[in-house]
N, C-alpha and C positions, 0 to 999 in steps of 0.2 A: 105388328105392334112396335117393333124396333124402329122402323122408319117413320111411323106416326109420331113417336116420341121426338125424333130428330126434326121433323117438319114443324112441330109445335115450338121449337126453339128459334125458328126463323122470325126475326123481328121486322116491323114495317120498314125501318131504315135499311135493312138488308135487301128487301125487295126493291127499294129505290136504286140499288146498285145494279139492277138487272140490265139496264140500258148500257152501262159502262162495261159490263161483262160481255154483252153481245158485240159491242164495238171493239173492245180490246183483244178478245180471244183470237179472231182471225189475223189481226195486225201483229200479234205476238210472234207469229211464224216468220215474219220479215225481220223482226228484231233479233230472233235467234240466229238468222243468217249473218247479221252484222256483228253481234256480240256473242262470244262463246263462253260457256260455263259461268253463267250469271248466278251470284249468291245474293239472295234478298234476305236481309236481317231485320228483325223488329222485336219490340216488346209490346206493351200496351200502346195504343195510338198516341198518347201524350208523353210517353216515358222514354228516357235514355239513362237509366240508372242501374241496370241489372246486367245479367250475363250477355245479353245481346249487344249492349253498348260496349262492354269490355272486349268482346270478341271483335266487333267492328273496328274499334280503335286499334287493337293489335294488328289486324290485317292492313289497315290504312298506313300504319307506321312501319310495318315490316314487309308487306307485299303490295305496294301502292299501285302496281300495274294489274292486279287482280280485278275482275269485274264484280266487286262486292259493293252493295248498296244498302242504305239504311232508310227504312220508312218511318216517318214521324210527322205528327200534325205540325204544320208550320206555325201555329199559334201557341205551341207548347212552350213552357218555361225552359225546357231542355233543348229546344231546337237549335239554338246558337252553338252550343258546345258540340253538337253533331255536325252542323253545317261547316264548321271550320275544318273538319276532316275531309270534306268533299263527298261526292256521290250520295247526296241526300235527296230523298223523294218525299213529297208531301203525301201523308197518309190519306188514303181514300180518293186520291186524284185519279184521273184517267191514266196518267203516267204510272201510278202505283199498280193499277190493274194490268197495264201492259207488261210491266216488269214481273209482276206476280205470275202471269201466264207463261212468260218467256224464261223464267228462272229455272236453272237446273236444280238448284237447291234452295228450298224455302226454310229459313232458320228463324226460330222464335223462342223466347223464354216463356211464352204462354200459349197454350192450346186454344185455338179459336179466337185469339185476340190479334194475331199477326196478319190474318187474312183481311184484305180490303173490303170484302163483302160479308164478313162475319160468318154466321152459321151457314149461310147460303154457299159460300165458297168451301167451307169445311165439309159440307155434305158432298160437294162435287169431288173433293179429294178422296173421301171415304168410298164413294162410288167408283173411283178410278178414272173419272173424266179428266181430272187434272193429274198428270203423272209425274210431277217433279218430286225429287227426293225431299223428304220432310225430316227436319232435325229439331228435336225438342231439347233446348238448353236448360230448361227448368228455371224456376225463380225461388226455389227453396228445397231443402232436403225433404224427401217424402218419408213419412213415418207412419201414416195411417192408410187404410184402404180407400183409394180415390177412384171411384168408378169412371169419372170422366177421363182418366189417364190410362184406362185399359186399352190394349191394342185394338180391339174391335171398335173403339170410339175415336181412335186417332190415326191408325195406319201409319204411325211414325216409323221411319227407317233407322234413325239413330236417336236413342233415348240416353241422354247424358246423366250420369249419377255423380254425386259429390262426396259419397261416403261408402265404405265397404259394406256395412250391414244393409244400407239402403239398396245397393246394387243387388245383393243376394235376394232381398225381398221382392223387388220389382221384377227381376229376371225369373223368379219362381212363380209369382202370384198374378202378374199382370197380363199374361198371355202373349208376350212378344216372341217372335221367332228367334232362333239362336243367333247370337252376335248382334242383335238389334239394340241391346242394352249394354252400355259400356261404363265402367268406373274410370273416369279420367279427370274428375275434379271440376267444380264449377268455375267458370271463367272469372267471376268477380272475386274469387278467393285470392287471385294474384295481387289484389290491392289490400289484402289483410295482413301484410307482413310489415314489421318495423313501424308499427303505429305509435303515435304520440297520444298518451292518455291524459285526460283531465281528471285528476283524482277527486275532484269535488263534484263531479257530474253523475247523477243517477238517471238512467233512461228507463221509462215505463212505456212499453210498446205491446199492447194487447192486440189480438187478432179479432176477427168478426164472428158473427153467428148467422146461420141461414135464416133464423126466425126474426132477425133484427132488420131485415130488408123491408121496412114498412114506412108508414107515414110518421111524421115527426111526433105527432100526439101519442102514437103507440110506443115509439122509442123512449119518450119521456117517462113512461111508466115501467120501463124495463129494469130488471135486476142489474143488468150490465151497467147502465148509466148510474143507478143508485149506488152500486158498490164502488165504482170509481170516484164518484163525487164524495162518498164517505171517506175514501182513502185520501184524496187530494185535499179535502177540507179538514182533515183530522188535526185538532189543535196541538196535540202532543207532537205529531210529526212535524208540523210547521215550526214549532218552537225549536225542535231539534235541528232542523235545517238551518234556521237563523243563527242559533248558537254556534254551530260548527261550520258555518259558511258553505253549506252544501246547496246544490241546485238540482231540481228535478226537471227533466224534459219529458212531457207526456205527449206521445205521438201514436195515435190510434191507427189502425189498418185503413187502407185506401177506401174500403167500403163503408167505413164509419166516419170518414172525414166530412161527409155531407152533414153530419150532426154535430160537428166539433164546437159550434157556438153554444151548445147545451152544457158543455163542460166548464163554462165560466171563462173569466178573463185571466190572463197571465198576471203573476205577482212577482215580487222581487226574487222569490225562491222557487217558484213553479212556472214553467213556460208551457202553455198550451200550444203545441206545435202544429202548424198548418203545412200540408204537403207542399204548397207553392213556395214556402219559405225555408224548407229544410230538406237535405238529402239524407235518405235513410242510411246509406253506407257510412257517410261521414259521422252521423250520430253514433252508429255502432262502434266505429273506430275510436272516437274520442271519449266515450263514456267509460266510467270505472266499473259499473255494475249494471246489469240488466234485470228489470222486473218484467216478466211477460206471463202469458197464460199457456196457450198451446201453439203460439206462432212459431213457425220454423225459423224465424230470425235468430232464435237462440242458438242454432247451429253455427251461424256466422260468428256469434259472440264466443261460443265455445272454441271455435277454430283459432281464435286469438288468445285462448287460455285465460279468459276473464270470468269472474263469478256471475252466477245466474240464480235468480229466485223465481219460482213458479207460483202464480196466484190462481188457484183453482177453486174459486168460490162456487162455481156451478158445474162441477165435475160430472155428476150423473146426467144432468140435463144436456150437457154438451155431447156426451157419448150417445145419448139416445136420439138427439135431434140434429147433430152436425156430422162429425166423422167418427166412425167406429175405430177403436184402437187397432193398430197394426202390430208390427214387430216391436215397437218402442214403448216400453212402460216407464213412465217418468220416475217412479220410485225405484224400480230395479235398475234401469239403464241411464237415468238422467244425470245431468251435470250440475245439479243444484237441488236444494230442498224444495219440497212442495208444501205450500201453506194454503189453508182453506178459509181463512178469515183475515180481515185487514189488521186486527190487533196483533196476531201472530206474525204477520208479514212485517209490520213496523218494528217489532222486537228483533226480527232477524236482520233487518236493515241496519239497526243500531249495532248488533253484534258484528256484522260484516265490516261496518265502518271502523269499529274499534280494532279490528284486525287488519286495517289498512286495505280492505277490499282484496285480500289475497285469495287465490284459488286453492282449496285444500288438495292434499296429495291424492286422495282416492278419486276425486272428480277429475283431476289432471290425468290419471292413468286411464280412466274411461275414455276421455277425449283422445288420448294418444292411440288407443285401440280402434276408435271409431274412424279416425282420419289417418290411415297409414300413409296416404299421399299428403304431404304437407310441404309444398314448395311453391315456386312462382312460375311453374310451367303448365298451368291449367289451360291457358289460352293456346299455348303451343300444341299440347296434346289434342285439344279439341279441333284446332285447325288441321292437324295431320289426319285425324280420324275422318273428318268430313271430306278431306281431299281424297281419301281412299275409296269413298263410295262411288 
């Protein structure tokens, strides 16, 4: 039953990679003779904005003679900023497969997204056919029970955690062997120090829902779309933004970006942000306050000691149909108030603005305890831990 589930996840485009696998696998042994200790780093095929990119940049700048390579789609908007660092490979190319099989260490911020053959290659890893060391850099702090990240589904050799409670939870509940899980900090946290904040910018960044991966017609009927349209079009909110020269940037999750046209057009005070035009980390760094729901981006915001509001209009539905609650309870452990309707949310935005978007002392203490590691050595620690394997 376990492997039937895995096989069902193989997509048609994964099978199209079979010829490249058959060609590259034997040739990879020749590449291993020529290049020693290859590190292959990636995120999603089109991305270079997360922990993978920050680690790769650190290595190229500090250890340029290391055989570290980054795989990214050559048509990606992020390709140029990676290519100037050198050692860039076109994602999904025959060269990518070749280096994938030859790599001593396969390093990614996403499980199942860094492999050139998708689920097909991931299954080969889990079966033990591909024996390179696997490093999971993560792309956000884990707070819920994520079945896809359990050891039996990943066989990851190094699981990087970005917070102390997260480390304790993953090490205890996710089934990893001793010392496979390490609290060393997320690489991208190195870029979250000494940030310049725009005190007039409010960032709204909600995550996705499993049940929203549907046709456009179905998404148009969803509570998700209707709740955010109600918020963004609220007359009172828009008047307040105009009177106080405030701006909102609305940036939904990657999986929701395909529906972004349904959220309407940008106005003078509200920007409907497309992924191709904005960098998530830059938005997080420059914004004065974050409004989100369950997205783990709020941990990055908290790491910078800035205020957060949680909009949980579908709390019970989310818990029943998306992710079950883990160790983190938003009311008990969170870094900002939880609001369940748009009117209460708007009232809280006004209160926070009148207080100059300052973070209250009790939330500041929670953040300090959550992130005992708070420095610019996250890439250094990660590099050192990977080197030890």
